[in-house]
PQR file of N, CA, C, O and H, with PARSE charges and radii, in Angstrom:
ATOM      1  N   MET A   1     -59.942 -44.020  52.761 -0.4000 1.5000
ATOM      2  CA  MET A   1     -60.152 -43.102  50.927 -0.0000 2.0000
ATOM      3  C   MET A   1     -61.152 -41.899  51.252  0.5500 1.7000
ATOM      4  O   MET A   1     -61.062 -40.672  51.214 -0.5500 1.4000
ATOM      5  N   THR A   2     -62.614 -43.252  51.748 -0.4000 1.5000
ATOM      6  CA  THR A   2     -63.814 -41.300  51.069 -0.0000 2.0000
ATOM      7  C   THR A   2     -62.888 -40.103  51.793  0.5500 1.7000
ATOM      8  O   THR A   2     -62.483 -38.995  51.440 -0.5500 1.4000
ATOM      9  H   THR A   2     -62.687 -44.249  51.779  0.4000 1.0000
ATOM     10  N   GLU A   3     -62.788 -40.828  52.852 -0.4000 1.5000
ATOM     11  CA  GLU A   3     -63.230 -39.863  54.100 -0.0000 2.0000
ATOM     12  C   GLU A   3     -62.077 -38.653  54.361  0.5500 1.7000
ATOM     13  O   GLU A   3     -62.303 -37.736  55.151 -0.5500 1.4000
ATOM     14  H   GLU A   3     -63.117 -41.727  53.139  0.4000 1.0000
ATOM     15  N   LEU A   4     -60.550 -38.786  53.443 -0.4000 1.5000
ATOM     16  CA  LEU A   4     -59.721 -38.421  53.020 -0.0000 2.0000
ATOM     17  C   LEU A   4     -60.205 -37.442  52.179  0.5500 1.7000
ATOM     18  O   LEU A   4     -60.061 -36.227  52.318 -0.5500 1.4000
ATOM     19  H   LEU A   4     -60.367 -39.531  52.801  0.4000 1.0000
ATOM     20  N   LEU A   5     -61.044 -38.282  50.911 -0.4000 1.5000
ATOM     21  CA  LEU A   5     -61.281 -37.173  49.883 -0.0000 2.0000
ATOM     22  C   LEU A   5     -62.426 -36.012  50.223  0.5500 1.7000
ATOM     23  O   LEU A   5     -62.330 -34.862  49.793 -0.5500 1.4000
ATOM     24  H   LEU A   5     -61.162 -39.268  50.797  0.4000 1.0000
ATOM     25  N   LYS A   6     -63.674 -36.543  51.171 -0.4000 1.5000
ATOM     26  CA  LYS A   6     -64.221 -35.671  51.640 -0.0000 2.0000
ATOM     27  C   LYS A   6     -63.613 -34.789  52.354  0.5500 1.7000
ATOM     28  O   LYS A   6     -64.225 -33.749  52.110 -0.5500 1.4000
ATOM     29  H   LYS A   6     -63.752 -37.477  51.520  0.4000 1.0000
ATOM     30  N   ILE A   7     -62.646 -34.518  53.210 -0.4000 1.5000
ATOM     31  CA  ILE A   7     -62.053 -33.227  53.840 -0.0000 2.0000
ATOM     32  C   ILE A   7     -61.449 -32.405  52.711  0.5500 1.7000
ATOM     33  O   ILE A   7     -61.642 -31.296  52.212 -0.5500 1.4000
ATOM     34  H   ILE A   7     -62.149 -35.363  53.408  0.4000 1.0000
ATOM     35  N   SER A   8     -60.696 -33.356  52.543 -0.4000 1.5000
ATOM     36  CA  SER A   8     -60.133 -32.587  50.289 -0.0000 2.0000
ATOM     37  C   SER A   8     -60.351 -31.618  49.544  0.5500 1.7000
ATOM     38  O   SER A   8     -59.885 -30.561  49.120 -0.5500 1.4000
ATOM     39  H   SER A   8     -60.539 -34.257  52.948  0.4000 1.0000
ATOM     40  N   SER A   9     -61.273 -32.355  49.510 -0.4000 1.5000
ATOM     41  CA  SER A   9     -62.683 -32.322  47.664 -0.0000 2.0000
ATOM     42  C   SER A   9     -62.743 -30.713  48.274  0.5500 1.7000
ATOM     43  O   SER A   9     -63.021 -31.339  49.296 -0.5500 1.4000
ATOM     44  H   SER A   9     -61.651 -33.214  49.855  0.4000 1.0000
ATOM     45  N   GLU A  10     -62.756 -29.322  48.639 -0.4000 1.5000
ATOM     46  CA  GLU A  10     -62.628 -28.246  48.234 -0.0000 2.0000
ATOM     47  C   GLU A  10     -61.098 -27.770  47.815  0.5500 1.7000
ATOM     48  O   GLU A  10     -60.968 -27.078  46.805 -0.5500 1.4000
ATOM     49  H   GLU A  10     -62.530 -28.813  47.808  0.4000 1.0000
ATOM     50  N   ALA A  11     -59.802 -28.191  48.694 -0.4000 1.5000
ATOM     51  CA  ALA A  11     -58.439 -28.049  47.463 -0.0000 2.0000
ATOM     52  C   ALA A  11     -58.388 -28.511  46.660  0.5500 1.7000
ATOM     53  O   ALA A  11     -57.800 -27.848  45.805 -0.5500 1.4000
ATOM     54  H   ALA A  11     -59.907 -28.753  49.515  0.4000 1.0000
ATOM     55  N   LEU A  12     -58.904 -29.998  46.142 -0.4000 1.5000
ATOM     56  CA  LEU A  12     -58.725 -30.676  44.563 -0.0000 2.0000
ATOM     57  C   LEU A  12     -59.545 -30.053  43.483  0.5500 1.7000
ATOM     58  O   LEU A  12     -59.150 -29.854  42.335 -0.5500 1.4000
ATOM     59  H   LEU A  12     -59.382 -30.537  46.836  0.4000 1.0000
ATOM     60  N   LYS A  13     -60.580 -29.800  43.901 -0.4000 1.5000
ATOM     61  CA  LYS A  13     -61.457 -29.068  43.264 -0.0000 2.0000
ATOM     62  C   LYS A  13     -60.578 -27.327  42.964  0.5500 1.7000
ATOM     63  O   LYS A  13     -60.046 -26.999  41.903 -0.5500 1.4000
ATOM     64  H   LYS A  13     -60.901 -29.961  44.834  0.4000 1.0000
ATOM     65  N   LEU A  14     -60.644 -26.657  43.958 -0.4000 1.5000
ATOM     66  CA  LEU A  14     -59.443 -25.774  43.238 -0.0000 2.0000
ATOM     67  C   LEU A  14     -58.234 -26.182  42.337  0.5500 1.7000
ATOM     68  O   LEU A  14     -57.694 -25.706  41.339 -0.5500 1.4000
ATOM     69  H   LEU A  14     -61.076 -26.923  44.819  0.4000 1.0000
ATOM     70  N   MET A  15     -58.041 -27.329  43.170 -0.4000 1.5000
ATOM     71  CA  MET A  15     -56.586 -27.722  41.947 -0.0000 2.0000
ATOM     72  C   MET A  15     -57.064 -27.900  40.671  0.5500 1.7000
ATOM     73  O   MET A  15     -56.696 -27.348  39.634 -0.5500 1.4000
ATOM     74  H   MET A  15     -58.480 -27.716  43.981  0.4000 1.0000
ATOM     75  N   SER A  16     -58.293 -29.081  40.923 -0.4000 1.5000
ATOM     76  CA  SER A  16     -58.720 -29.558  39.167 -0.0000 2.0000
ATOM     77  C   SER A  16     -59.145 -28.023  38.174  0.5500 1.7000
ATOM     78  O   SER A  16     -59.182 -27.660  36.998 -0.5500 1.4000
ATOM     79  H   SER A  16     -58.592 -29.529  41.765  0.4000 1.0000
ATOM     80  N   GLU A  17     -59.361 -27.584  39.310 -0.4000 1.5000
ATOM     81  CA  GLU A  17     -60.108 -25.981  38.158 -0.0000 2.0000
ATOM     82  C   GLU A  17     -58.999 -25.509  37.669  0.5500 1.7000
ATOM     83  O   GLU A  17     -58.993 -25.440  36.440 -0.5500 1.4000
ATOM     84  H   GLU A  17     -59.331 -27.878  40.265  0.4000 1.0000
ATOM     85  N   ASN A  18     -58.249 -25.230  38.097 -0.4000 1.5000
ATOM     86  CA  ASN A  18     -56.798 -24.492  38.075 -0.0000 2.0000
ATOM     87  C   ASN A  18     -55.415 -24.744  36.934  0.5500 1.7000
ATOM     88  O   ASN A  18     -54.485 -24.072  36.486 -0.5500 1.4000
ATOM     89  H   ASN A  18     -58.254 -25.286  39.095  0.4000 1.0000
ATOM     90  N   GLY A  19     -56.152 -26.673  36.761 -0.4000 1.5000
ATOM     91  CA  GLY A  19     -55.234 -27.091  35.734 -0.0000 2.0000
ATOM     92  C   GLY A  19     -54.161 -27.839  36.484  0.5500 1.7000
ATOM     93  O   GLY A  19     -53.390 -28.249  35.616 -0.5500 1.4000
ATOM     94  H   GLY A  19     -56.906 -27.218  37.125  0.4000 1.0000
ATOM     95  N   ILE A  20     -53.829 -28.132  37.408 -0.4000 1.5000
ATOM     96  CA  ILE A  20     -52.714 -28.693  38.827 -0.0000 2.0000
ATOM     97  C   ILE A  20     -53.339 -30.200  39.337  0.5500 1.7000
ATOM     98  O   ILE A  20     -54.121 -30.769  40.098 -0.5500 1.4000
ATOM     99  H   ILE A  20     -54.456 -27.798  38.113  0.4000 1.0000
ATOM    100  N   TYR A  21     -52.250 -30.361  38.187 -0.4000 1.5000
ATOM    101  CA  TYR A  21     -52.491 -31.656  38.569 -0.0000 2.0000
ATOM    102  C   TYR A  21     -51.595 -32.687  39.959  0.5500 1.7000
ATOM    103  O   TYR A  21     -50.479 -32.352  40.354 -0.5500 1.4000
ATOM    104  H   TYR A  21     -51.615 -29.898  37.568  0.4000 1.0000
ATOM    105  N   LEU A  22     -52.394 -34.004  40.564 -0.4000 1.5000
ATOM    106  CA  LEU A  22     -51.878 -34.227  42.008 -0.0000 2.0000
ATOM    107  C   LEU A  22     -50.805 -34.725  42.197  0.5500 1.7000
ATOM    108  O   LEU A  22     -50.634 -35.409  43.206 -0.5500 1.4000
ATOM    109  H   LEU A  22     -53.301 -34.277  40.243  0.4000 1.0000
ATOM    110  N   ASP A  23     -49.542 -34.471  41.059 -0.4000 1.5000
ATOM    111  CA  ASP A  23     -48.628 -35.297  41.139 -0.0000 2.0000
ATOM    112  C   ASP A  23     -47.492 -33.926  41.426  0.5500 1.7000
ATOM    113  O   ASP A  23     -46.276 -34.048  41.577 -0.5500 1.4000
ATOM    114  H   ASP A  23     -49.681 -33.915  40.239  0.4000 1.0000
ATOM    115  N   ASP A  24     -48.183 -32.786  41.446 -0.4000 1.5000
ATOM    116  CA  ASP A  24     -47.156 -31.513  40.566 -0.0000 2.0000
ATOM    117  C   ASP A  24     -46.967 -31.199  42.068  0.5500 1.7000
ATOM    118  O   ASP A  24     -46.462 -30.082  42.180 -0.5500 1.4000
ATOM    119  H   ASP A  24     -49.170 -32.687  41.323  0.4000 1.0000
ATOM    120  N   TYR A  25     -47.270 -31.989  43.669 -0.4000 1.5000
ATOM    121  CA  TYR A  25     -45.635 -31.067  44.747 -0.0000 2.0000
ATOM    122  C   TYR A  25     -45.273 -31.771  44.445  0.5500 1.7000
ATOM    123  O   TYR A  25     -44.999 -30.936  43.583 -0.5500 1.4000
ATOM    124  H   TYR A  25     -47.681 -32.896  43.579  0.4000 1.0000
ATOM    125  N   LYS A  26     -44.791 -32.834  44.103 -0.4000 1.5000
ATOM    126  CA  LYS A  26     -43.175 -33.525  43.548 -0.0000 2.0000
ATOM    127  C   LYS A  26     -42.746 -32.981  42.670  0.5500 1.7000
ATOM    128  O   LYS A  26     -42.175 -33.541  41.734 -0.5500 1.4000
ATOM    129  H   LYS A  26     -45.014 -33.513  44.803  0.4000 1.0000
ATOM    130  N   TYR A  27     -42.919 -31.826  42.774 -0.4000 1.5000
ATOM    131  CA  TYR A  27     -41.775 -30.855  40.812 -0.0000 2.0000
ATOM    132  C   TYR A  27     -42.117 -29.163  42.069  0.5500 1.7000
ATOM    133  O   TYR A  27     -42.090 -28.235  41.261 -0.5500 1.4000
ATOM    134  H   TYR A  27     -43.383 -31.371  43.534  0.4000 1.0000
ATOM    135  N   VAL A  28     -42.394 -28.514  43.561 -0.4000 1.5000
ATOM    136  CA  VAL A  28     -41.899 -27.746  43.739 -0.0000 2.0000
ATOM    137  C   VAL A  28     -40.898 -27.586  44.131  0.5500 1.7000
ATOM    138  O   VAL A  28     -40.279 -26.633  43.659 -0.5500 1.4000
ATOM    139  H   VAL A  28     -42.416 -29.268  44.218  0.4000 1.0000
ATOM    140  N   ASP A  29     -40.300 -28.349  45.082 -0.4000 1.5000
ATOM    141  CA  ASP A  29     -39.037 -27.825  45.272 -0.0000 2.0000
ATOM    142  C   ASP A  29     -38.026 -27.396  43.997  0.5500 1.7000
ATOM    143  O   ASP A  29     -37.667 -26.225  43.879 -0.5500 1.4000
ATOM    144  H   ASP A  29     -40.802 -29.124  45.465  0.4000 1.0000
ATOM    145  N   ALA A  30     -37.580 -28.476  43.016 -0.4000 1.5000
ATOM    146  CA  ALA A  30     -37.398 -28.400  41.882 -0.0000 2.0000
ATOM    147  C   ALA A  30     -37.215 -27.367  41.382  0.5500 1.7000
ATOM    148  O   ALA A  30     -36.155 -26.824  41.069 -0.5500 1.4000
ATOM    149  H   ALA A  30     -37.872 -29.428  43.111  0.4000 1.0000
ATOM    150  N   TYR A  31     -38.267 -27.033  41.277 -0.4000 1.5000
ATOM    151  CA  TYR A  31     -39.105 -25.637  40.657 -0.0000 2.0000
ATOM    152  C   TYR A  31     -38.486 -24.939  41.558  0.5500 1.7000
ATOM    153  O   TYR A  31     -37.281 -25.188  41.529 -0.5500 1.4000
ATOM    154  H   TYR A  31     -39.128 -27.474  41.531  0.4000 1.0000
ATOM    155  N   GLU A  32     -38.680 -24.424  42.088 -0.4000 1.5000
ATOM    156  CA  GLU A  32     -38.122 -23.109  43.237 -0.0000 2.0000
ATOM    157  C   GLU A  32     -36.299 -22.999  42.748  0.5500 1.7000
ATOM    158  O   GLU A  32     -35.724 -21.925  42.574 -0.5500 1.4000
ATOM    159  H   GLU A  32     -39.659 -24.222  42.112  0.4000 1.0000
ATOM    160  N   GLN A  33     -35.511 -24.654  42.568 -0.4000 1.5000
ATOM    161  CA  GLN A  33     -34.381 -25.046  42.509 -0.0000 2.0000
ATOM    162  C   GLN A  33     -34.410 -24.175  40.734  0.5500 1.7000
ATOM    163  O   GLN A  33     -33.609 -23.241  40.776 -0.5500 1.4000
ATOM    164  H   GLN A  33     -35.978 -25.526  42.709  0.4000 1.0000
ATOM    165  N   PHE A  34     -34.876 -24.243  39.779 -0.4000 1.5000
ATOM    166  CA  PHE A  34     -34.968 -24.170  39.092 -0.0000 2.0000
ATOM    167  C   PHE A  34     -34.659 -22.279  39.029  0.5500 1.7000
ATOM    168  O   PHE A  34     -33.680 -21.947  38.360 -0.5500 1.4000
ATOM    169  H   PHE A  34     -35.526 -25.001  39.745  0.4000 1.0000
ATOM    170  N   LEU A  35     -35.407 -21.243  39.648 -0.4000 1.5000
ATOM    171  CA  LEU A  35     -36.105 -20.678  39.696 -0.0000 2.0000
ATOM    172  C   LEU A  35     -34.641 -19.866  40.352  0.5500 1.7000
ATOM    173  O   LEU A  35     -34.838 -18.663  40.525 -0.5500 1.4000
ATOM    174  H   LEU A  35     -36.202 -21.513  40.192  0.4000 1.0000
ATOM    175  N   ARG A  36     -34.120 -20.043  40.493 -0.4000 1.5000
ATOM    176  CA  ARG A  36     -32.584 -20.346  41.492 -0.0000 2.0000
ATOM    177  C   ARG A  36     -31.818 -19.920  40.549  0.5500 1.7000
ATOM    178  O   ARG A  36     -31.526 -18.835  40.046 -0.5500 1.4000
ATOM    179  H   ARG A  36     -33.960 -21.020  40.352  0.4000 1.0000
ATOM    180  N   MET A  37     -31.572 -20.932  40.426 -0.4000 1.5000
ATOM    181  CA  MET A  37     -30.739 -20.839  39.223 -0.0000 2.0000
ATOM    182  C   MET A  37     -31.063 -20.918  37.376  0.5500 1.7000
ATOM    183  O   MET A  37     -30.780 -21.641  36.420 -0.5500 1.4000
ATOM    184  H   MET A  37     -31.809 -21.813  40.835  0.4000 1.0000
ATOM    185  N   ARG A  38     -31.803 -19.705  37.665 -0.4000 1.5000
ATOM    186  CA  ARG A  38     -32.221 -19.094  36.173 -0.0000 2.0000
ATOM    187  C   ARG A  38     -31.470 -17.317  36.233  0.5500 1.7000
ATOM    188  O   ARG A  38     -30.705 -16.616  35.571 -0.5500 1.4000
ATOM    189  H   ARG A  38     -32.033 -19.118  38.442  0.4000 1.0000
ATOM    190  N   MET A  39     -32.341 -17.243  37.554 -0.4000 1.5000
ATOM    191  CA  MET A  39     -31.310 -16.047  38.367 -0.0000 2.0000
ATOM    192  C   MET A  39     -30.073 -15.449  38.343  0.5500 1.7000
ATOM    193  O   MET A  39     -29.653 -14.302  38.196 -0.5500 1.4000
ATOM    194  H   MET A  39     -32.963 -17.813  38.091  0.4000 1.0000
ATOM    195  N   PHE A  40     -29.520 -16.737  38.559 -0.4000 1.5000
ATOM    196  CA  PHE A  40     -28.010 -16.571  38.651 -0.0000 2.0000
ATOM    197  C   PHE A  40     -26.565 -17.048  37.347  0.5500 1.7000
ATOM    198  O   PHE A  40     -25.375 -17.359  37.285 -0.5500 1.4000
ATOM    199  H   PHE A  40     -29.861 -17.670  38.678  0.4000 1.0000
ATOM    200  N   GLY A  41     -28.194 -16.719  36.234 -0.4000 1.5000
ATOM    201  CA  GLY A  41     -28.210 -16.336  35.116 -0.0000 2.0000
ATOM    202  C   GLY A  41     -27.390 -18.303  34.150  0.5500 1.7000
ATOM    203  O   GLY A  41     -26.996 -18.569  33.014 -0.5500 1.4000
ATOM    204  H   GLY A  41     -29.160 -16.466  36.284  0.4000 1.0000
ATOM    205  N   VAL A  42     -27.480 -18.828  34.988 -0.4000 1.5000
ATOM    206  CA  VAL A  42     -28.331 -19.919  34.039 -0.0000 2.0000
ATOM    207  C   VAL A  42     -29.444 -20.376  33.385  0.5500 1.7000
ATOM    208  O   VAL A  42     -30.599 -20.144  33.743 -0.5500 1.4000
ATOM    209  H   VAL A  42     -27.799 -18.612  35.910  0.4000 1.0000
ATOM    210  N   LYS A  43     -28.819 -21.606  31.566 -0.4000 1.5000
ATOM    211  CA  LYS A  43     -29.345 -21.316  31.076 -0.0000 2.0000
ATOM    212  C   LYS A  43     -30.812 -22.395  30.582  0.5500 1.7000
ATOM    213  O   LYS A  43     -30.564 -23.600  30.528 -0.5500 1.4000
ATOM    214  H   LYS A  43     -27.881 -21.795  31.275  0.4000 1.0000
ATOM    215  N   TYR A  44     -31.918 -22.052  30.325 -0.4000 1.5000
ATOM    216  CA  TYR A  44     -33.172 -22.572  30.437 -0.0000 2.0000
ATOM    217  C   TYR A  44     -33.278 -24.053  29.783  0.5500 1.7000
ATOM    218  O   TYR A  44     -33.875 -24.950  30.379 -0.5500 1.4000
ATOM    219  H   TYR A  44     -32.119 -21.074  30.370  0.4000 1.0000
ATOM    220  N   ARG A  45     -32.736 -24.232  28.671 -0.4000 1.5000
ATOM    221  CA  ARG A  45     -32.126 -25.683  28.481 -0.0000 2.0000
ATOM    222  C   ARG A  45     -31.686 -25.862  29.738  0.5500 1.7000
ATOM    223  O   ARG A  45     -32.526 -26.105  30.605 -0.5500 1.4000
ATOM    224  H   ARG A  45     -32.251 -23.504  28.187  0.4000 1.0000
ATOM    225  N   SER A  46     -29.785 -25.749  30.214 -0.4000 1.5000
ATOM    226  CA  SER A  46     -28.702 -26.306  31.220 -0.0000 2.0000
ATOM    227  C   SER A  46     -29.434 -26.571  32.485  0.5500 1.7000
ATOM    228  O   SER A  46     -29.218 -27.386  33.382 -0.5500 1.4000
ATOM    229  H   SER A  46     -29.102 -25.552  29.510  0.4000 1.0000
ATOM    230  N   ALA A  47     -30.519 -25.511  32.298 -0.4000 1.5000
ATOM    231  CA  ALA A  47     -31.609 -25.834  34.197 -0.0000 2.0000
ATOM    232  C   ALA A  47     -31.815 -27.185  34.324  0.5500 1.7000
ATOM    233  O   ALA A  47     -31.284 -28.113  34.934 -0.5500 1.4000
ATOM    234  H   ALA A  47     -30.694 -24.848  31.570  0.4000 1.0000
ATOM    235  N   ILE A  48     -33.078 -26.973  33.298 -0.4000 1.5000
ATOM    236  CA  ILE A  48     -33.677 -28.187  32.978 -0.0000 2.0000
ATOM    237  C   ILE A  48     -32.877 -29.624  32.608  0.5500 1.7000
ATOM    238  O   ILE A  48     -33.475 -30.686  32.782 -0.5500 1.4000
ATOM    239  H   ILE A  48     -33.510 -26.219  32.803  0.4000 1.0000
ATOM    240  N   SER A  49     -31.804 -29.614  32.205 -0.4000 1.5000
ATOM    241  CA  SER A  49     -31.212 -31.090  31.990 -0.0000 2.0000
ATOM    242  C   SER A  49     -30.499 -31.397  33.796  0.5500 1.7000
ATOM    243  O   SER A  49     -30.755 -32.269  34.626 -0.5500 1.4000
ATOM    244  H   SER A  49     -31.318 -28.751  32.064  0.4000 1.0000
ATOM    245  N   MET A  50     -29.644 -30.334  33.810 -0.4000 1.5000
ATOM    246  CA  MET A  50     -28.801 -30.679  35.331 -0.0000 2.0000
ATOM    247  C   MET A  50     -29.923 -30.854  36.494  0.5500 1.7000
ATOM    248  O   MET A  50     -29.466 -31.230  37.574 -0.5500 1.4000
ATOM    249  H   MET A  50     -29.436 -29.625  33.136  0.4000 1.0000
ATOM    250  N   LEU A  51     -31.167 -30.660  36.438 -0.4000 1.5000
ATOM    251  CA  LEU A  51     -32.434 -30.936  37.451 -0.0000 2.0000
ATOM    252  C   LEU A  51     -32.911 -32.204  37.410  0.5500 1.7000
ATOM    253  O   LEU A  51     -33.112 -32.868  38.428 -0.5500 1.4000
ATOM    254  H   LEU A  51     -31.538 -30.355  35.561  0.4000 1.0000
ATOM    255  N   ALA A  52     -33.145 -32.663  36.089 -0.4000 1.5000
ATOM    256  CA  ALA A  52     -33.486 -34.163  35.672 -0.0000 2.0000
ATOM    257  C   ALA A  52     -32.671 -34.696  35.577  0.5500 1.7000
ATOM    258  O   ALA A  52     -32.853 -35.898  35.773 -0.5500 1.4000
ATOM    259  H   ALA A  52     -32.981 -32.124  35.263  0.4000 1.0000
ATOM    260  N   GLN A  53     -31.462 -34.341  35.284 -0.4000 1.5000
ATOM    261  CA  GLN A  53     -29.908 -35.933  35.577 -0.0000 2.0000
ATOM    262  C   GLN A  53     -29.880 -36.209  37.217  0.5500 1.7000
ATOM    263  O   GLN A  53     -29.890 -37.408  37.497 -0.5500 1.4000
ATOM    264  H   GLN A  53     -31.314 -33.365  35.125  0.4000 1.0000
ATOM    265  N   GLU A  54     -29.840 -35.060  38.635 -0.4000 1.5000
ATOM    266  CA  GLU A  54     -30.453 -35.368  39.169 -0.0000 2.0000
ATOM    267  C   GLU A  54     -30.945 -35.858  40.396  0.5500 1.7000
ATOM    268  O   GLU A  54     -30.412 -36.498  41.302 -0.5500 1.4000
ATOM    269  H   GLU A  54     -29.832 -34.086  38.408  0.4000 1.0000
ATOM    270  N   ARG A  55     -32.262 -35.343  40.193 -0.4000 1.5000
ATOM    271  CA  ARG A  55     -33.316 -35.845  40.255 -0.0000 2.0000
ATOM    272  C   ARG A  55     -34.203 -37.596  39.603  0.5500 1.7000
ATOM    273  O   ARG A  55     -35.252 -38.049  40.061 -0.5500 1.4000
ATOM    274  H   ARG A  55     -32.695 -34.823  39.456  0.4000 1.0000
ATOM    275  N   GLY A  56     -33.397 -38.196  38.530 -0.4000 1.5000
ATOM    276  CA  GLY A  56     -34.558 -39.215  37.490 -0.0000 2.0000
ATOM    277  C   GLY A  56     -35.282 -38.685  37.381  0.5500 1.7000
ATOM    278  O   GLY A  56     -35.942 -38.684  38.421 -0.5500 1.4000
ATOM    279  H   GLY A  56     -32.545 -37.828  38.157  0.4000 1.0000
ATOM    280  N   ILE A  57     -35.763 -38.002  36.525 -0.4000 1.5000
ATOM    281  CA  ILE A  57     -36.377 -37.357  35.378 -0.0000 2.0000
ATOM    282  C   ILE A  57     -36.145 -36.546  34.736  0.5500 1.7000
ATOM    283  O   ILE A  57     -35.151 -35.821  34.685 -0.5500 1.4000
ATOM    284  H   ILE A  57     -35.227 -38.002  35.681  0.4000 1.0000
ATOM    285  N   GLY A  58     -37.471 -36.584  33.893 -0.4000 1.5000
ATOM    286  CA  GLY A  58     -37.764 -36.633  32.353 -0.0000 2.0000
ATOM    287  C   GLY A  58     -37.439 -35.613  32.042  0.5500 1.7000
ATOM    288  O   GLY A  58     -37.950 -34.866  32.877 -0.5500 1.4000
ATOM    289  H   GLY A  58     -38.278 -37.173  33.934  0.4000 1.0000
ATOM    290  N   GLU A  59     -36.550 -34.671  30.919 -0.4000 1.5000
ATOM    291  CA  GLU A  59     -36.218 -33.508  31.026 -0.0000 2.0000
ATOM    292  C   GLU A  59     -37.731 -32.567  30.065  0.5500 1.7000
ATOM    293  O   GLU A  59     -37.779 -31.385  29.727 -0.5500 1.4000
ATOM    294  H   GLU A  59     -36.135 -35.277  30.241  0.4000 1.0000
ATOM    295  N   ARG A  60     -38.740 -33.634  29.878 -0.4000 1.5000
ATOM    296  CA  ARG A  60     -39.697 -32.778  29.703 -0.0000 2.0000
ATOM    297  C   ARG A  60     -41.323 -33.453  30.399  0.5500 1.7000
ATOM    298  O   ARG A  60     -42.354 -32.780  30.390 -0.5500 1.4000
ATOM    299  H   ARG A  60     -38.701 -34.594  30.152  0.4000 1.0000
ATOM    300  N   THR A  61     -41.263 -34.525  30.823 -0.4000 1.5000
ATOM    301  CA  THR A  61     -41.737 -34.263  31.691 -0.0000 2.0000
ATOM    302  C   THR A  61     -41.853 -32.947  32.924  0.5500 1.7000
ATOM    303  O   THR A  61     -42.942 -32.597  33.378 -0.5500 1.4000
ATOM    304  H   THR A  61     -40.426 -35.072  30.831  0.4000 1.0000
ATOM    305  N   LEU A  62     -40.469 -32.295  33.366 -0.4000 1.5000
ATOM    306  CA  LEU A  62     -40.233 -31.065  33.890 -0.0000 2.0000
ATOM    307  C   LEU A  62     -41.104 -30.222  33.339  0.5500 1.7000
ATOM    308  O   LEU A  62     -42.180 -29.948  33.870 -0.5500 1.4000
ATOM    309  H   LEU A  62     -39.584 -32.580  32.998  0.4000 1.0000
ATOM    310  N   GLN A  63     -40.689 -29.721  32.177 -0.4000 1.5000
ATOM    311  CA  GLN A  63     -40.255 -29.018  31.684 -0.0000 2.0000
ATOM    312  C   GLN A  63     -42.382 -28.363  31.949  0.5500 1.7000
ATOM    313  O   GLN A  63     -43.103 -27.428  32.296 -0.5500 1.4000
ATOM    314  H   GLN A  63     -39.815 -29.943  31.745  0.4000 1.0000
ATOM    315  N   ARG A  64     -42.350 -29.901  31.393 -0.4000 1.5000
ATOM    316  CA  ARG A  64     -44.268 -29.228  31.842 -0.0000 2.0000
ATOM    317  C   ARG A  64     -45.264 -29.323  33.006  0.5500 1.7000
ATOM    318  O   ARG A  64     -46.472 -29.138  33.152 -0.5500 1.4000
ATOM    319  H   ARG A  64     -41.764 -30.661  31.111  0.4000 1.0000
ATOM    320  N   ALA A  65     -43.979 -29.780  33.950 -0.4000 1.5000
ATOM    321  CA  ALA A  65     -44.263 -29.208  35.468 -0.0000 2.0000
ATOM    322  C   ALA A  65     -44.525 -28.050  35.575  0.5500 1.7000
ATOM    323  O   ALA A  65     -45.651 -27.574  35.428 -0.5500 1.4000
ATOM    324  H   ALA A  65     -42.997 -29.930  33.832  0.4000 1.0000
ATOM    325  N   PHE A  66     -43.615 -27.500  35.819 -0.4000 1.5000
ATOM    326  CA  PHE A  66     -43.148 -25.656  35.041 -0.0000 2.0000
ATOM    327  C   PHE A  66     -42.784 -25.267  34.540  0.5500 1.7000
ATOM    328  O   PHE A  66     -41.695 -24.720  34.368 -0.5500 1.4000
ATOM    329  H   PHE A  66     -42.700 -27.887  35.938  0.4000 1.0000
ATOM    330  N   LYS A  67     -44.612 -25.610  33.595 -0.4000 1.5000
ATOM    331  CA  LYS A  67     -45.304 -24.459  32.868 -0.0000 2.0000
ATOM    332  C   LYS A  67     -46.469 -24.350  33.799  0.5500 1.7000
ATOM    333  O   LYS A  67     -47.104 -23.411  34.279 -0.5500 1.4000
ATOM    334  H   LYS A  67     -45.497 -26.055  33.735  0.4000 1.0000
ATOM    335  N   ARG A  68     -46.532 -26.060  33.902 -0.4000 1.5000
ATOM    336  CA  ARG A  68     -48.456 -25.177  35.503 -0.0000 2.0000
ATOM    337  C   ARG A  68     -47.984 -25.060  36.346  0.5500 1.7000
ATOM    338  O   ARG A  68     -48.959 -24.388  36.680 -0.5500 1.4000
ATOM    339  H   ARG A  68     -46.016 -26.823  33.512  0.4000 1.0000
ATOM    340  N   LEU A  69     -46.992 -25.006  37.679 -0.4000 1.5000
ATOM    341  CA  LEU A  69     -46.740 -24.630  38.407 -0.0000 2.0000
ATOM    342  C   LEU A  69     -46.073 -22.572  38.311  0.5500 1.7000
ATOM    343  O   LEU A  69     -45.944 -21.701  39.172 -0.5500 1.4000
ATOM    344  H   LEU A  69     -46.200 -25.552  37.407  0.4000 1.0000
ATOM    345  N   ALA A  70     -45.776 -22.626  36.465 -0.4000 1.5000
ATOM    346  CA  ALA A  70     -45.511 -21.098  36.738 -0.0000 2.0000
ATOM    347  C   ALA A  70     -47.036 -19.790  36.217  0.5500 1.7000
ATOM    348  O   ALA A  70     -47.222 -18.577  36.129 -0.5500 1.4000
ATOM    349  H   ALA A  70     -45.880 -23.333  35.766  0.4000 1.0000
ATOM    350  N   ARG A  71     -47.733 -21.013  36.020 -0.4000 1.5000
ATOM    351  CA  ARG A  71     -49.189 -20.558  35.949 -0.0000 2.0000
ATOM    352  C   ARG A  71     -50.151 -19.751  37.193  0.5500 1.7000
ATOM    353  O   ARG A  71     -50.247 -20.245  38.317 -0.5500 1.4000
ATOM    354  H   ARG A  71     -47.581 -21.999  36.092  0.4000 1.0000
ATOM    355  N   GLU A  72     -50.712 -18.687  36.881 -0.4000 1.5000
ATOM    356  CA  GLU A  72     -51.345 -17.765  38.812 -0.0000 2.0000
ATOM    357  C   GLU A  72     -52.946 -18.438  38.067  0.5500 1.7000
ATOM    358  O   GLU A  72     -53.464 -18.638  36.968 -0.5500 1.4000
ATOM    359  H   GLU A  72     -50.634 -18.286  35.968  0.4000 1.0000
ATOM    360  N   CYS A  73     -53.267 -18.609  39.760 -0.4000 1.5000
ATOM    361  CA  CYS A  73     -54.727 -20.167  40.215 -0.0000 2.0000
ATOM    362  C   CYS A  73     -55.082 -18.199  40.359  0.5500 1.7000
ATOM    363  O   CYS A  73     -56.186 -17.796  40.725 -0.5500 1.4000
ATOM    364  H   CYS A  73     -52.847 -18.446  40.653  0.4000 1.0000
TER
END
């Protein structure tokens, strides 16, 4: 475990400094799908609701994750 942390320390430090949570990797595909849906005119709440239901994730959880993913590092 410590070896993995040592190897990844620079990336983990950068993530921590930029407010990226370790679990955010789980939401990248959903966020990209969300952006495509929005591009095609799907309303924000509808897109969030559909993705949450499809993936079995809470709407608020997706909203928080998408807000973090939308930030520029």
